[in-house]
FIMAR-344105 format. One record per residue: residue number from 0; z, x, y of N, C-alpha, C in turn. Coordinates in nm, 3 decimals. Layout:
REM residues N
- NUM;Z;X;Y;Z;X;Y;Z;X;Y
...
This chain:
REM residues 246
- 0;2.835;-1.749;0.679;2.728;-1.849;0.657;2.635;-1.804;0.576
- 1;2.584;-1.845;0.469;2.431;-1.776;0.390;2.314;-1.846;0.464
- 2;2.251;-1.699;0.520;2.118;-1.755;0.576;2.008;-1.802;0.468
- 3;2.004;-1.734;0.350;1.854;-1.760;0.290;1.920;-1.795;0.183
- 4;1.841;-1.870;0.083;1.880;-1.930;-0.053;1.803;-1.862;-0.184
- 5;1.763;-1.728;-0.140;1.676;-1.643;-0.252;1.759;-1.495;-0.199
- 6;1.722;-1.415;-0.307;1.741;-1.297;-0.327;1.622;-1.170;-0.344
- 7;1.591;-1.073;-0.265;1.494;-0.977;-0.263;1.571;-0.860;-0.304
- 8;1.473;-0.802;-0.399;1.511;-0.668;-0.468;1.375;-0.637;-0.453
- 9;1.371;-0.507;-0.491;1.266;-0.419;-0.447;1.302;-0.249;-0.561
- 10;1.194;-0.194;-0.594;1.222;-0.057;-0.662;1.101;0.030;-0.623
- 11;1.090;0.137;-0.628;1.006;0.268;-0.578;0.948;0.344;-0.668
- 12;0.868;0.410;-0.705;0.818;0.545;-0.729;0.676;0.584;-0.676
- 13;0.718;0.741;-0.670;0.602;0.810;-0.615;0.607;0.938;-0.712
- 14;0.476;0.966;-0.817;0.472;1.064;-0.895;0.349;1.155;-0.824
- 15;0.348;1.279;-0.819;0.237;1.405;-0.857;0.110;1.349;-0.958
- 16;0.153;1.313;-1.055;0.068;1.298;-1.154;0.036;1.426;-1.205
- 17;-0.106;1.470;-1.185;-0.185;1.639;-1.257;-0.228;1.710;-1.123
- 18;-0.183;1.665;-0.985;-0.238;1.745;-0.899;-0.096;1.823;-0.855
- 19;-0.121;1.912;-0.741;-0.043;2.031;-0.722;0.049;1.983;-0.610
- 20;0.008;1.871;-0.534;0.099;1.826;-0.398;0.069;1.668;-0.403
- 21;0.197;1.598;-0.388;0.168;1.446;-0.393;0.162;1.417;-0.249
- 22;0.083;1.333;-0.226;0.016;1.315;-0.131;0.046;1.146;-0.036
- 23;0.109;1.106;-0.154;0.179;0.953;-0.122;0.278;0.999;-0.064
- 24;0.338;0.860;0.034;0.472;0.866;0.093;0.461;0.721;0.118
- 25;0.633;0.715;0.091;0.662;0.553;0.106;0.772;0.538;0.185
- 26;0.791;0.449;0.249;0.964;0.389;0.335;0.981;0.280;0.303
- 27;1.107;0.211;0.311;1.156;0.088;0.346;1.254;0.044;0.424
- 28;1.249;-0.056;0.513;1.400;-0.078;0.578;1.375;-0.207;0.608
- 29;1.518;-0.255;0.678;1.520;-0.396;0.732;1.549;-0.383;0.872
- 30;1.534;-0.476;0.927;1.588;-0.518;1.110;1.548;-0.675;1.114
- 31;1.676;-0.712;1.177;1.626;-0.841;1.238;1.616;-0.951;1.190
- 32;1.622;-0.932;1.035;1.586;-1.022;0.947;1.467;-1.056;0.918
- 33;1.404;-0.917;0.934;1.260;-0.905;0.813;1.313;-0.798;0.771
- 34;1.237;-0.770;0.656;1.231;-0.652;0.529;1.121;-0.576;0.550
- 35;1.093;-0.469;0.585;0.952;-0.366;0.566;0.932;-0.254;0.483
- 36;0.791;-0.284;0.396;0.768;-0.177;0.276;0.659;-0.117;0.342
- 37;0.639;-0.014;0.321;0.525;0.102;0.371;0.519;0.228;0.261
- 38;0.337;0.188;0.265;0.331;0.303;0.148;0.143;0.384;0.194
- 39;0.182;0.498;0.221;0.036;0.530;0.255;-0.004;0.643;0.141
- 40;-0.116;0.664;0.119;-0.183;0.816;0.050;-0.276;0.866;0.151
- 41;-0.219;0.993;0.158;-0.330;1.094;0.217;-0.444;1.130;0.163
- 42;-0.564;1.159;0.234;-0.665;1.195;0.178;-0.694;1.327;0.137
- 43;-0.691;1.369;0.016;-0.669;1.527;-0.050;-0.770;1.612;0.009
- 44;-0.919;1.561;0.018;-1.059;1.606;0.014;-1.081;1.609;0.184
- 45;-0.958;1.573;0.264;-0.974;1.630;0.383;-0.852;1.690;0.436
- 46;-0.772;1.730;0.382;-0.678;1.842;0.388;-0.554;1.787;0.474
- 47;-0.455;1.829;0.429;-0.320;1.800;0.525;-0.311;1.605;0.505
- 48;-0.298;1.605;0.354;-0.332;1.456;0.350;-0.141;1.425;0.347
- 49;-0.099;1.461;0.258;0.059;1.465;0.231;0.143;1.447;0.403
- 50;0.109;1.547;0.515;0.148;1.548;0.636;0.101;1.441;0.706
- 51;-0.034;1.337;0.657;-0.050;1.281;0.757;0.006;1.121;0.678
- 52;0.017;1.091;0.584;0.084;1.008;0.503;0.268;0.976;0.559
- 53;0.312;1.093;0.552;0.421;1.066;0.595;0.463;1.080;0.698
- 54;0.381;1.156;0.798;0.346;1.134;0.924;0.362;0.957;0.988
- 55;0.221;0.906;0.934;0.244;0.774;0.959;0.376;0.662;0.927
- 56;0.445;0.672;0.821;0.510;0.600;0.732;0.629;0.631;0.850
- 57;0.671;0.750;0.917;0.769;0.748;0.992;0.767;0.711;1.116
- 58;0.587;0.727;1.235;0.586;0.681;1.310;0.577;0.527;1.328
- 59;0.548;0.493;1.196;0.519;0.341;1.182;0.708;0.274;1.199
- 60;0.816;0.350;1.106;0.906;0.346;1.168;0.979;0.313;1.286
- 61;0.957;0.447;1.369;1.001;0.495;1.517;0.966;0.342;1.547
- 62;0.799;0.313;1.590;0.764;0.209;1.668;0.808;0.072;1.626
- 63;0.840;0.033;1.468;0.886;-0.110;1.394;1.043;-0.098;1.485
- 64;1.091;-0.031;1.405;1.243;0.025;1.446;1.260;0.027;1.527
- 65;1.254;0.156;1.584;1.314;0.226;1.702;1.300;0.161;1.845
- 66;1.168;0.109;1.843;1.075;0.080;1.938;1.080;-0.096;1.961
- 67;1.114;-0.136;1.854;1.098;-0.311;1.865;1.015;-0.368;1.832
- 68;0.885;-0.282;1.802;0.772;-0.325;1.788;0.737;-0.432;1.704
- 69;0.586;-0.481;1.707;0.545;-0.620;1.617;0.467;-0.503;1.512
- 70;0.481;-0.564;1.392;0.385;-0.483;1.257;0.251;-0.427;1.357
- 71;0.153;-0.481;1.398;0.041;-0.456;1.471;0.058;-0.372;1.551
- 72;0.167;-0.402;1.651;0.199;-0.310;1.756;0.217;-0.168;1.686
- 73;0.257;-0.161;1.579;0.355;-0.016;1.545;0.215;0.055;1.462
- 74;0.164;-0.026;1.407;0.030;0.018;1.337;-0.068;0.119;1.413
- 75;-0.093;0.069;1.537;-0.151;0.103;1.667;-0.084;0.237;1.732
- 76;0.040;0.293;1.722;0.113;0.324;1.750;0.117;0.481;1.717
- 77;0.136;0.425;1.564;0.092;0.536;1.473;-0.026;0.623;1.470
- 78;-0.080;0.535;1.494;-0.234;0.575;1.467;-0.289;0.659;1.612
- 79;-0.228;0.605;1.685;-0.260;0.687;1.842;-0.168;0.840;1.844
- 80;-0.062;0.790;1.760;0.037;0.909;1.758;-0.017;1.028;1.651
- 81;-0.078;1.012;1.592;-0.162;1.086;1.425;-0.276;1.136;1.503
- 82;-0.380;1.056;1.594;-0.479;1.114;1.651;-0.417;1.222;1.765
- 83;-0.303;1.216;1.840;-0.244;1.311;1.932;-0.198;1.428;1.861
- 84;-0.170;1.438;1.721;-0.087;1.515;1.649;-0.241;1.623;1.592
- 85;-0.311;1.530;1.586;-0.435;1.585;1.525;-0.507;1.712;1.628
- 86;-0.512;1.693;1.742;-0.588;1.703;1.879;-0.480;1.824;1.942
- 87;-0.344;1.826;1.909;-0.257;1.915;1.972;-0.246;2.053;1.884
- 88;-0.280;2.011;1.697;-0.285;2.129;1.571;-0.441;2.171;1.572
- 89;-0.540;2.081;1.634;-0.644;2.129;1.587;-0.734;2.074;1.458
- 90;-0.687;1.966;1.464;-0.723;1.945;1.288;-0.752;1.791;1.323
- 91;-0.868;1.756;1.390;-0.934;1.625;1.422;-0.994;1.594;1.293
- 92;-1.022;1.726;1.195;-1.108;1.664;1.089;-1.028;1.652;0.943
- 93;-0.918;1.681;0.953;-0.775;1.637;0.875;-0.686;1.551;0.919
- 94;-0.588;1.579;0.834;-0.465;1.474;0.855;-0.507;1.326;0.869
- 95;-0.557;1.272;0.756;-0.585;1.096;0.764;-0.549;1.021;0.629
- 96;-0.512;0.906;0.631;-0.431;0.852;0.544;-0.441;0.706;0.495
- 97;-0.425;0.666;0.420;-0.443;0.506;0.403;-0.299;0.464;0.464
- 98;-0.328;0.294;0.466;-0.175;0.249;0.472;-0.154;0.128;0.484
- 99;-0.024;0.066;0.406;-0.034;-0.047;0.382;0.122;-0.087;0.404
- 100;0.132;-0.221;0.478;0.270;-0.235;0.514;0.309;-0.404;0.491
- 101;0.415;-0.402;0.428;0.437;-0.570;0.373;0.597;-0.577;0.496
- 102;0.504;-0.729;0.554;0.645;-0.750;0.621;0.708;-0.841;0.540
- 103;0.833;-0.891;0.500;0.931;-0.977;0.471;0.956;-1.046;0.547
- 104;0.952;-1.207;0.637;1.031;-1.268;0.722;1.131;-1.353;0.657
- 105;1.280;-1.315;0.690;1.343;-1.402;0.609;1.398;-1.507;0.634
- 106;1.399;-1.563;0.782;1.427;-1.666;0.853;1.328;-1.760;0.832
- 107;1.211;-1.737;0.865;1.105;-1.824;0.872;1.033;-1.849;0.758
- 108;1.116;-1.720;0.643;1.057;-1.766;0.516;0.878;-1.749;0.458
- 109;0.851;-1.599;0.556;0.682;-1.608;0.535;0.690;-1.450;0.502
- 110;0.592;-1.436;0.427;0.542;-1.269;0.431;0.407;-1.277;0.456
- 111;0.417;-1.166;0.536;0.285;-1.090;0.566;0.250;-0.942;0.583
- 112;0.156;-0.915;0.530;0.080;-0.764;0.553;-0.026;-0.731;0.594
- 113;-0.053;-0.610;0.622;-0.150;-0.552;0.677;-0.181;-0.381;0.590
- 114;-0.304;-0.390;0.612;-0.358;-0.221;0.557;-0.483;-0.167;0.590
- 115;-0.476;-0.077;0.606;-0.615;0.031;0.612;-0.648;0.100;0.506
- 116;-0.829;0.062;0.427;-0.825;0.200;0.367;-0.827;0.138;0.223
- 117;-0.770;0.162;0.112;-0.781;0.112;-0.012;-0.662;0.120;-0.121
- 118;-0.549;0.174;-0.032;-0.470;0.151;-0.093;-0.414;0.025;-0.122
- 119;-0.309;-0.092;-0.170;-0.355;-0.208;-0.182;-0.199;-0.293;-0.182
- 120;-0.212;-0.406;-0.150;-0.097;-0.507;-0.170;-0.113;-0.668;-0.245
- 121;-0.064;-0.632;-0.380;-0.113;-0.754;-0.440;0.019;-0.876;-0.400
- 122;-0.028;-0.985;-0.424;0.080;-1.098;-0.437;0.090;-1.174;-0.554
- 123;0.196;-1.226;-0.607;0.183;-1.248;-0.706;0.277;-1.385;-0.717
- 124;0.289;-1.494;-0.771;0.370;-1.617;-0.771;0.392;-1.659;-0.955
- 125;0.523;-1.688;-0.935;0.581;-1.726;-1.099;0.462;-1.628;-1.234
- 126;0.470;-1.497;-1.202;0.404;-1.390;-1.274;0.227;-1.424;-1.295
- 127;0.193;-1.502;-1.177;0.031;-1.525;-1.200;-0.004;-1.475;-1.049
- 128;-0.140;-1.398;-1.057;-0.188;-1.313;-0.944;-0.250;-1.397;-0.870
- 129;-0.219;-1.406;-0.730;-0.269;-1.502;-0.619;-0.377;-1.446;-0.574
- 130;-0.348;-1.342;-0.509;-0.445;-1.245;-0.372;-0.405;-1.103;-0.394
- 131;-0.488;-1.020;-0.346;-0.514;-0.871;-0.318;-0.550;-0.859;-0.167
- 132;-0.501;-0.711;-0.106;-0.590;-0.712;0.023;-0.741;-0.644;-0.034
- 133;-0.835;-0.657;0.040;-0.930;-0.634;0.044;-0.969;-0.490;0.078
- 134;-1.039;-0.343;-0.026;-1.020;-0.262;0.000;-1.099;-0.219;0.126
- 135;-1.105;-0.095;0.210;-1.181;-0.081;0.291;-1.267;0.056;0.235
- 136;-1.383;0.018;0.171;-1.447;0.078;0.045;-1.572;0.087;0.045
- 137;-1.663;0.149;0.027;-1.784;0.142;-0.003;-1.844;0.047;-0.162
- 138;-1.722;0.081;-0.239;-1.745;-0.077;-0.369;-1.698;-0.164;-0.332
- 139;-1.607;-0.178;-0.240;-1.563;-0.320;-0.215;-1.678;-0.427;-0.147
- 140;-1.745;-0.346;-0.032;-1.879;-0.357;0.011;-1.937;-0.389;-0.060
- 141;-1.998;-0.354;-0.172;-2.095;-0.345;-0.235;-2.073;-0.513;-0.315
- 142;-1.945;-0.510;-0.354;-1.902;-0.609;-0.418;-1.905;-0.755;-0.334
- 143;-1.848;-0.758;-0.209;-1.911;-0.871;-0.117;-2.067;-0.879;-0.080
- 144;-2.137;-0.777;-0.085;-2.272;-0.813;-0.101;-2.338;-0.850;-0.235
- 145;-2.308;-0.867;-0.349;-2.337;-0.926;-0.484;-2.417;-0.794;-0.555
- 146;-2.374;-0.690;-0.495;-2.478;-0.579;-0.567;-2.388;-0.549;-0.701
- 147;-2.240;-0.530;-0.715;-2.108;-0.541;-0.817;-2.080;-0.616;-0.838
- 148;-1.992;-0.602;-0.953;-1.894;-0.713;-1.004;-1.763;-0.659;-0.928
- 149;-1.647;-0.715;-0.920;-1.516;-0.719;-0.913;-1.463;-0.588;-0.992
- 150;-1.479;-0.556;-1.140;-1.406;-0.545;-1.231;-1.495;-0.357;-1.223
- 151;-1.639;-0.373;-1.148;-1.654;-0.242;-1.094;-1.634;-0.158;-1.036
- 152;-1.523;-0.188;-0.958;-1.495;-0.111;-0.861;-1.425;0.026;-0.929
- 153;-1.326;-0.005;-1.029;-1.215;0.074;-1.059;-1.305;0.201;-1.091
- 154;-1.417;0.207;-1.155;-1.504;0.312;-1.232;-1.658;0.335;-1.126
- 155;-1.655;0.287;-0.994;-1.763;0.328;-0.963;-1.734;0.453;-0.885
- 156;-1.901;0.492;-0.900;-1.925;0.656;-0.876;-1.863;0.685;-0.722
- 157;-1.820;0.602;-0.611;-1.828;0.590;-0.516;-1.707;0.532;-0.467
- 158;-1.593;0.528;-0.551;-1.472;0.446;-0.551;-1.390;0.530;-0.422
- 159;-1.416;0.629;-0.418;-1.334;0.756;-0.285;-1.358;0.737;-0.177
- 160;-1.468;0.670;-0.128;-1.549;0.646;-0.039;-1.490;0.564;0.073
- 161;-1.458;0.581;0.136;-1.335;0.507;0.232;-1.432;0.475;0.357
- 162;-1.425;0.328;0.417;-1.514;0.322;0.546;-1.387;0.289;0.643
- 163;-1.233;0.300;0.625;-1.175;0.308;0.732;-1.014;0.368;0.700
- 164;-0.990;0.463;0.767;-0.869;0.534;0.764;-0.760;0.522;0.863
- 165;-0.677;0.556;0.855;-0.563;0.599;0.969;-0.581;0.776;0.985
- 166;-0.610;0.797;1.114;-0.632;0.938;1.149;-0.801;0.968;1.185
- 167;-0.858;0.874;1.194;-0.972;0.842;1.224;-1.041;0.744;1.374
- 168;-1.112;0.800;1.425;-1.158;0.725;1.588;-1.159;0.597;1.568
- 169;-1.129;0.492;1.631;-1.111;0.393;1.600;-1.224;0.309;1.750
- 170;-1.287;0.237;1.774;-1.344;0.172;1.892;-1.268;0.080;1.883
- 171;-1.213;-0.005;1.755;-1.106;-0.135;1.752;-1.022;-0.136;1.667
- 172;-0.915;-0.182;1.657;-0.835;-0.164;1.555;-0.887;-0.226;1.438
- 173;-0.886;-0.122;1.340;-0.918;-0.095;1.204;-0.819;-0.184;1.126
- 174;-0.692;-0.237;1.121;-0.618;-0.282;0.994;-0.662;-0.400;0.980
- 175;-0.611;-0.452;0.885;-0.673;-0.603;0.835;-0.515;-0.680;0.824
- 176;-0.498;-0.822;0.866;-0.376;-0.841;0.847;-0.373;-0.962;0.788
- 177;-0.294;-1.002;0.678;-0.316;-1.197;0.594;-0.172;-1.161;0.630
- 178;-0.184;-1.313;0.655;-0.078;-1.391;0.753;-0.055;-1.482;0.686
- 179;0.094;-1.541;0.733;0.135;-1.701;0.680;0.140;-1.715;0.558
- 180;0.229;-1.611;0.438;0.207;-1.655;0.248;0.359;-1.684;0.279
- 181;0.383;-1.802;0.213;0.531;-1.827;0.165;0.590;-1.753;0.111
- 182;0.740;-1.744;0.130;0.809;-1.641;0.093;0.935;-1.772;0.004
- 183;0.874;-1.761;-0.153;0.975;-1.824;-0.215;1.038;-1.783;-0.353
- 184;1.139;-1.828;-0.406;1.134;-1.766;-0.535;1.023;-1.809;-0.593
- 185;1.009;-1.631;-0.671;0.923;-1.638;-0.792;0.814;-1.581;-0.718
- 186;0.798;-1.543;-0.612;0.705;-1.431;-0.554;0.733;-1.309;-0.591
- 187;0.629;-1.217;-0.633;0.627;-1.077;-0.626;0.512;-1.015;-0.537
- 188;0.508;-0.916;-0.503;0.436;-0.812;-0.421;0.441;-0.714;-0.487
- 189;0.334;-0.587;-0.503;0.328;-0.458;-0.538;0.206;-0.403;-0.429
- 190;0.246;-0.323;-0.363;0.176;-0.201;-0.293;0.174;-0.078;-0.415
- 191;0.070;-0.025;-0.364;0.025;0.069;-0.459;-0.072;0.130;-0.403
- 192;-0.114;0.278;-0.449;-0.213;0.383;-0.428;-0.309;0.361;-0.516
- 193;-0.419;0.427;-0.452;-0.526;0.386;-0.576;-0.554;0.452;-0.740
- 194;-0.445;0.583;-0.729;-0.393;0.645;-0.835;-0.357;0.559;-0.952
- 195;-0.294;0.492;-0.906;-0.189;0.333;-0.930;-0.306;0.267;-1.003
- 196;-0.358;0.160;-0.908;-0.429;0.048;-0.957;-0.512;0.088;-1.042
- 197;-0.595;0.206;-0.999;-0.739;0.246;-1.104;-0.694;0.233;-1.233
- 198;-0.596;0.259;-1.276;-0.534;0.290;-1.440;-0.469;0.160;-1.481
- 199;-0.424;0.043;-1.410;-0.399;-0.080;-1.472;-0.427;-0.197;-1.387
- 200;-0.485;-0.284;-1.522;-0.590;-0.382;-1.474;-0.464;-0.522;-1.407
- 201;-0.559;-0.585;-1.289;-0.493;-0.705;-1.279;-0.390;-0.816;-1.420
- 202;-0.426;-0.814;-1.519;-0.426;-0.911;-1.597;-0.288;-0.827;-1.699
- 203;-0.326;-0.721;-1.697;-0.183;-0.605;-1.744;-0.038;-0.627;-1.622
- 204;-0.083;-0.629;-1.510;0.024;-0.654;-1.402;0.064;-0.783;-1.430
- 205;0.038;-0.899;-1.469;0.079;-1.012;-1.491;0.168;-1.009;-1.598
- 206;0.110;-0.934;-1.717;0.194;-0.933;-1.884;0.285;-0.893;-1.819
- 207;0.320;-0.803;-1.793;0.447;-0.690;-1.734;0.552;-0.760;-1.658
- 208;0.480;-0.803;-1.562;0.550;-0.921;-1.489;0.623;-0.957;-1.532
- 209;0.573;-1.068;-1.626;0.636;-1.207;-1.661;0.754;-1.185;-1.774
- 210;0.732;-1.018;-1.812;0.897;-1.011;-1.915;0.957;-0.896;-1.831
- 211;0.958;-0.843;-1.728;1.019;-0.762;-1.622;1.136;-0.828;-1.567
- 212;1.231;-0.787;-1.616;1.365;-0.833;-1.531;1.401;-0.839;-1.419
- 213;1.354;-0.705;-1.356;1.341;-0.625;-1.253;1.242;-0.571;-1.146
- 214;1.227;-0.498;-1.068;1.092;-0.470;-0.970;1.121;-0.330;-1.059
- 215;1.204;-0.239;-1.114;1.225;-0.131;-1.120;1.138;-0.160;-1.300
- 216;1.176;-0.217;-1.371;1.137;-0.228;-1.510;0.955;-0.259;-1.499
- 217;0.982;-0.334;-1.367;0.784;-0.365;-1.394;0.720;-0.251;-1.341
- 218;0.791;-0.183;-1.272;0.690;-0.032;-1.214;0.692;0.067;-1.314
- 219;0.838;0.040;-1.397;0.848;0.194;-1.501;0.736;0.118;-1.634
- 220;0.667;-0.022;-1.674;0.623;-0.068;-1.753;0.476;-0.042;-1.714
- 221;0.429;-0.025;-1.602;0.299;-0.010;-1.561;0.316;0.103;-1.530
- 222;0.404;0.204;-1.534;0.327;0.326;-1.509;0.351;0.390;-1.645
- 223;0.404;0.354;-1.707;0.318;0.379;-1.912;0.188;0.347;-1.885
- 224;0.113;0.261;-1.858;-0.006;0.249;-1.887;-0.042;0.350;-1.786
- 225;-0.018;0.355;-1.685;-0.100;0.465;-1.580;-0.095;0.630;-1.662
- 226;0.027;0.629;-1.693;0.041;0.776;-1.734;-0.048;0.762;-1.896
- 227;-0.061;0.706;-1.961;-0.162;0.704;-2.119;-0.262;0.714;-2.066
- 228;-0.370;0.626;-1.945;-0.459;0.656;-1.923;-0.559;0.741;-1.853
- 229;-0.412;0.777;-1.764;-0.460;0.909;-1.691;-0.465;1.047;-1.752
- 230;-0.360;1.047;-1.828;-0.346;1.147;-1.938;-0.488;1.257;-1.956
- 231;-0.466;1.386;-1.947;-0.594;1.489;-1.937;-0.691;1.456;-1.840
- 232;-0.702;1.373;-1.702;-0.807;1.342;-1.685;-0.762;1.425;-1.504
- 233;-0.702;1.520;-1.472;-0.628;1.556;-1.366;-0.619;1.425;-1.289
- 234;-0.560;1.362;-1.318;-0.465;1.232;-1.306;-0.432;1.229;-1.147
- 235;-0.487;1.153;-1.054;-0.435;1.177;-0.888;-0.286;1.118;-0.888
- 236;-0.221;1.167;-0.778;-0.055;1.088;-0.744;-0.101;0.914;-0.750
- 237;0.013;0.889;-0.779;0.024;0.746;-0.826;0.131;0.681;-0.754
- 238;0.161;0.585;-0.684;0.293;0.540;-0.609;0.279;0.404;-0.593
- 239;0.383;0.326;-0.601;0.412;0.172;-0.600;0.555;0.137;-0.528
- 240;0.577;-0.010;-0.459;0.656;-0.043;-0.454;0.668;-0.192;-0.476
- 241;0.754;-0.232;-0.568;0.753;-0.352;-0.630;0.847;-0.447;-0.586
- 242;0.834;-0.566;-0.549;0.961;-0.656;-0.427;0.933;-0.801;-0.510
- 243;1.053;-0.778;-0.532;1.085;-0.957;-0.626;1.167;-1.046;-0.569
- 244;1.115;-1.163;-0.544;1.188;-1.245;-0.472;1.228;-1.361;-0.513
- 245;1.403;-1.355;-0.553;1.412;-1.450;-0.669;1.571;-1.525;-0.632
């Protein structure tokens, strides 16, 4: 008996750009009627960003997949494991990363996502932009205070100043959850690091989405824009996971 009336496909890419090391890390898995997509972007300025991003994606998989935790419990588990690793290795000032996690509940037909930092999750429906995750950054804070416009985030001088990351001591959980998004045909999701979204705007994402027959095609077309605009600028690592519900 078929449980679902839709098909879910995805594509992934992660490139070094013009940097020496790729500090982004991605992971995808399925369990108990749920699909999980995780993308992390290590903080290069703090050192060991590549270690932190891989560690968090692996720890979240360990918590959610192997220990059957909820998404929220998996995030806290991964955060605590990273803090413990920092302490053991004497690297409390390094090993920090952003985190995005998309959960698709196939039986309940609901999507939800969580994030920390400025890697983003976008939600589209029938080629139209619906919403995105809220950056935990200084420019996002300035947008919300009315000091700058949304379009100014991409080129703001403080765009890399983050207010929340994995690997920083939390006095309370710092992840943010967006819940209960309807999972229906025509929905599309994009998880991406700042090296990706800073170089391709939402209106371009929508334009390329409307003519893409697959998530791989959508990612590849957006990557062309990213590479063209980033060439010769000491381009950051850029990564993305695209998900189609058809």
